[in-house]
C-alpha positions as CSV (number, residue, x, y, z in Angstrom):
1,X,2.4,-26.7,19.2
2,X,4.0,-24.5,16.6
3,X,2.4,-24.7,13.1
4,X,5.2,-23.9,10.7
5,X,4.7,-21.9,7.5
6,X,6.7,-24.5,5.7
7,X,4.2,-27.2,6.7
8,X,1.3,-25.0,5.6
9,X,2.9,-24.6,2.2
10,X,3.5,-28.3,1.8
11,X,-0.1,-29.1,2.7
12,X,-1.4,-26.4,0.4
13,X,0.7,-27.6,-2.6
14,X,-0.6,-31.1,-2.1
15,X,-4.2,-29.9,-2.1
16,X,-3.8,-28.1,-5.4
17,X,-3.3,-31.4,-7.2
18,X,-1.4,-32.3,-10.4
19,X,-2.7,-29.5,-12.5
20,X,-1.6,-26.8,-10.1
21,X,1.8,-28.3,-9.8
22,X,2.4,-27.8,-13.5
23,X,2.6,-24.0,-13.1
24,X,4.7,-21.9,-10.8
25,X,2.9,-21.4,-7.5
26,X,3.9,-17.8,-6.8
27,X,1.8,-17.6,-3.6
28,X,3.6,-20.6,-2.1
29,X,7.0,-19.2,-3.2
30,X,6.2,-15.8,-1.6
31,X,5.2,-17.4,1.7
32,X,8.5,-19.3,1.8
33,X,10.3,-16.1,0.9
34,X,8.6,-14.1,3.6
35,X,9.4,-16.9,6.2
36,X,13.1,-16.7,5.2
37,X,13.1,-13.0,5.5
38,X,11.6,-13.1,9.0
39,X,14.1,-15.7,10.1
40,X,17.0,-13.5,9.0
41,X,15.5,-10.6,10.9
42,X,15.1,-12.4,14.2
43,X,18.2,-10.7,15.7
44,X,16.8,-7.3,14.8
45,X,13.3,-8.0,16.1
46,X,14.6,-9.4,19.4
47,X,17.4,-6.9,20.1
48,X,16.4,-3.6,18.4
49,X,12.9,-3.9,17.0
50,X,12.7,-0.3,15.8
51,X,16.3,-0.3,14.6
52,X,17.1,2.7,16.7
53,X,20.8,2.0,16.2
54,X,20.6,2.8,12.5
55,X,20.5,6.6,12.7
56,X,21.5,7.2,16.4
57,X,25.0,8.5,15.6
58,X,23.8,10.5,12.6
59,X,21.1,12.1,14.7
60,X,23.6,13.0,17.5
61,X,25.9,14.6,14.9
62,X,23.1,16.7,13.3
63,X,23.0,20.3,14.4
64,X,19.8,21.9,15.5
65,X,17.8,23.7,12.8
66,X,19.1,27.2,12.1
67,X,16.9,30.1,12.9
68,X,14.2,30.2,10.3
69,X,15.1,26.8,8.8
70,X,12.2,24.6,7.9
71,X,13.7,21.1,8.2
72,X,12.1,18.3,6.2
73,X,12.5,14.7,7.0
74,X,11.6,11.8,4.7
75,X,10.5,8.9,6.9
76,X,9.7,5.4,5.7
77,X,10.9,2.0,4.5
78,X,13.1,0.9,1.6
79,X,11.5,3.1,-1.0
80,X,12.6,6.1,1.2
81,X,15.9,4.4,2.3
82,X,17.0,4.0,-1.4
83,X,16.0,7.5,-2.4
84,X,19.1,9.7,-2.9
85,X,17.4,12.9,-1.8
86,X,20.4,15.1,-2.6
87,X,20.2,14.0,-6.3
88,X,16.4,14.5,-6.7
89,X,16.1,17.6,-4.5
90,X,19.5,19.3,-5.0
91,X,20.3,22.0,-2.5
92,X,17.3,21.3,-0.3
93,X,19.1,19.6,2.5
94,X,16.2,17.1,3.1
95,X,17.0,14.4,5.6
96,X,16.5,10.7,4.9
97,X,15.3,8.5,7.7
98,X,14.2,5.5,5.8
99,X,14.9,1.9,6.8
100,X,14.5,-1.0,4.4
101,X,11.9,-3.6,5.3
102,X,10.2,-1.6,8.2
103,X,6.6,-1.7,9.1
104,X,4.6,1.1,10.7
105,X,4.9,-0.8,14.1
106,X,8.7,-0.4,13.9
107,X,8.4,3.2,12.7
108,X,6.4,4.1,15.7
109,X,9.2,2.9,18.0
110,X,11.8,5.2,16.3
111,X,9.5,8.1,15.4
112,X,10.6,10.3,18.4
113,X,14.3,9.6,17.9
114,X,14.4,9.9,14.1
115,X,11.8,12.6,13.6
116,X,10.6,14.5,16.6
117,X,13.9,15.0,18.3
118,X,15.4,16.4,15.1
119,X,12.9,19.3,15.3
120,X,11.6,19.2,11.7
121,X,8.9,21.5,10.3
122,X,7.6,18.8,8.0
123,X,7.8,15.0,7.9
124,X,7.0,13.1,4.7
125,X,5.8,9.6,5.7
126,X,5.8,6.7,3.2
127,X,4.8,3.5,4.8
128,X,2.4,0.5,4.8
129,X,3.6,-1.7,2.0
130,X,5.6,-3.9,4.4
131,X,2.7,-4.1,6.8
132,X,0.5,-5.5,4.0
133,X,3.3,-8.0,3.2
134,X,3.5,-9.0,6.9
135,X,7.2,-8.3,7.4
136,X,6.8,-8.2,11.2
137,X,3.8,-10.6,11.3
138,X,0.2,-10.5,10.3
139,X,-1.6,-7.1,10.9
140,X,-5.1,-6.0,10.0
141,X,-5.8,-2.9,7.9
142,X,-7.4,-1.4,10.9
143,X,-4.3,-1.8,13.0
144,X,-2.2,-0.3,10.2
145,X,-4.6,2.7,10.3
146,X,-4.2,2.9,14.0
147,X,-0.4,3.1,13.6
148,X,-0.8,5.9,11.1
149,X,-3.0,7.7,13.5
150,X,-0.5,7.4,16.3
151,X,2.3,8.8,14.1
152,X,0.1,11.8,13.1
153,X,-0.9,12.5,16.7
154,X,2.7,12.4,18.0
155,X,3.8,14.7,15.2
156,X,0.9,17.1,15.9
157,X,1.7,17.2,19.6
158,X,5.2,18.3,18.7
159,X,4.3,20.9,16.1
160,X,5.4,18.8,13.0
161,X,3.4,19.1,9.8
162,X,2.6,15.7,8.4
163,X,2.5,14.6,4.8
164,X,1.1,11.1,4.4
165,X,2.2,9.5,1.1
166,X,0.0,6.9,-0.5
167,X,1.1,3.3,-0.5
168,X,2.6,2.9,-4.0
169,X,1.3,0.3,-6.4
170,X,3.0,-3.0,-7.2
171,X,3.2,-5.1,-10.4
172,X,3.9,-8.7,-11.4
173,X,5.1,-8.2,-14.9
174,X,8.7,-9.5,-14.4
175,X,10.1,-12.7,-12.9
176,X,11.7,-10.6,-10.1
177,X,8.4,-9.1,-9.1
178,X,6.4,-12.3,-8.4
179,X,7.1,-12.6,-4.6
180,X,6.7,-8.9,-3.8
181,X,3.4,-8.8,-5.7
182,X,2.1,-12.0,-4.1
183,X,2.8,-10.6,-0.6
184,X,1.0,-7.3,-1.3
185,X,-2.7,-7.5,-2.0
186,X,-3.6,-4.6,-4.4
187,X,-7.1,-4.4,-2.7
188,X,-5.4,-3.7,0.6
189,X,-3.3,-1.0,-1.0
190,X,-6.4,0.7,-2.4
191,X,-8.2,0.4,1.0
192,X,-5.3,2.0,2.9
193,X,-5.0,4.8,0.4
194,X,-8.7,5.5,0.6
195,X,-8.4,5.7,4.3
196,X,-5.3,7.8,4.2
197,X,-6.9,10.3,1.9
198,X,-10.0,10.6,4.1
199,X,-7.9,10.8,7.3
200,X,-5.8,13.6,5.8
201,X,-8.9,15.5,4.7
202,X,-10.6,15.2,8.1
203,X,-7.5,16.2,10.1
204,X,-6.0,18.9,8.0
205,X,-3.0,16.9,6.8
206,X,-1.6,16.7,3.3
207,X,-2.1,13.6,1.2
208,X,0.7,12.9,-1.2
209,X,-0.8,10.8,-4.0
210,X,2.1,8.9,-5.6
211,X,-0.3,6.0,-6.5
212,X,-2.2,7.8,-9.2
213,X,1.0,9.0,-10.9
214,X,2.6,5.5,-10.9
215,X,-0.3,3.2,-11.7
216,X,-1.1,1.8,-15.2
217,X,-4.4,1.0,-16.9
218,X,-4.6,-2.3,-15.1
219,X,-4.3,-0.8,-11.6
220,X,-0.7,-2.0,-11.2
221,X,2.7,-0.2,-11.0
222,X,3.8,0.8,-14.5
223,X,6.3,-1.9,-15.6
224,X,9.0,0.5,-16.7
225,X,9.2,2.1,-13.2
226,X,10.4,-0.9,-11.2
227,X,12.1,-4.1,-12.3
228,X,11.2,-5.9,-9.1
229,X,7.6,-4.6,-9.1
230,X,8.0,-2.6,-5.9
231,X,11.0,-0.4,-5.7
232,X,11.1,2.6,-8.0
233,X,13.9,3.0,-10.4
234,X,15.3,6.4,-11.5
235,X,12.2,7.0,-13.7
236,X,9.9,6.3,-10.8
237,X,11.7,8.6,-8.4
238,X,11.7,11.3,-11.1
239,X,7.9,11.1,-11.1
240,X,7.7,11.1,-7.3
241,X,10.1,14.0,-6.6
242,X,8.0,16.9,-8.0
243,X,4.9,15.6,-6.3
244,X,6.8,15.5,-3.0
245,X,8.2,19.0,-3.6
246,X,4.7,20.4,-4.2
247,X,3.4,18.8,-1.0
248,X,6.3,20.1,1.0
249,X,5.8,23.6,-0.3
250,X,2.1,23.4,0.8
251,X,3.1,22.1,4.2
252,X,5.7,24.8,4.9
253,X,3.2,27.6,4.1
254,X,0.9,26.5,6.9
């Protein structure tokens, strides 16, 4: 028998009682929002789970790296997808292979096509926030870590330098941020970042610490850097860009 998320929310709201109903229940709203998102993504999950079709034509049209060229690919979810690399890294020719909403499980499916086959020298990976949210279903921190490990091992086997970016912080300071925040446990973000930092140190990879540059005194994303509490605005990307550039310079010297 299928236990629907909607039924779970209804039961939970009833259990909270009269007092709880007098205030917005952002957890319940976020569960319903996530359920709706998953429903809209069913065709993708059933027909092209990794969304290989997104960049297939662009990849085929991309020439092989020129002699001596150190190609750099930014690989990730919506934070990468929305990042206009040509504006923030003018003249660098960095390649964007972000897809909004993706989890590390989906990224593993397309990693060969969208990264390895393009023969980059460096890949900048920013992932994990949608895993925490459960975009493709519940997943433990340990299984997210296993996906990170698989990405790193495939890259290493193909001579690609890996930069692992920290999971970025979130906030709940605005009405637009409530659902995104409720879906992303800050404690899990901290746990993943601690693991990523240790993994990079133990395996000779570069850890790109966006988190510390974006976080406020409360441990949340600075309010002025994202209206929706998750996706950086221009001010946020302007902080992230030089950090990424420094990490890329380190990677290309190895």
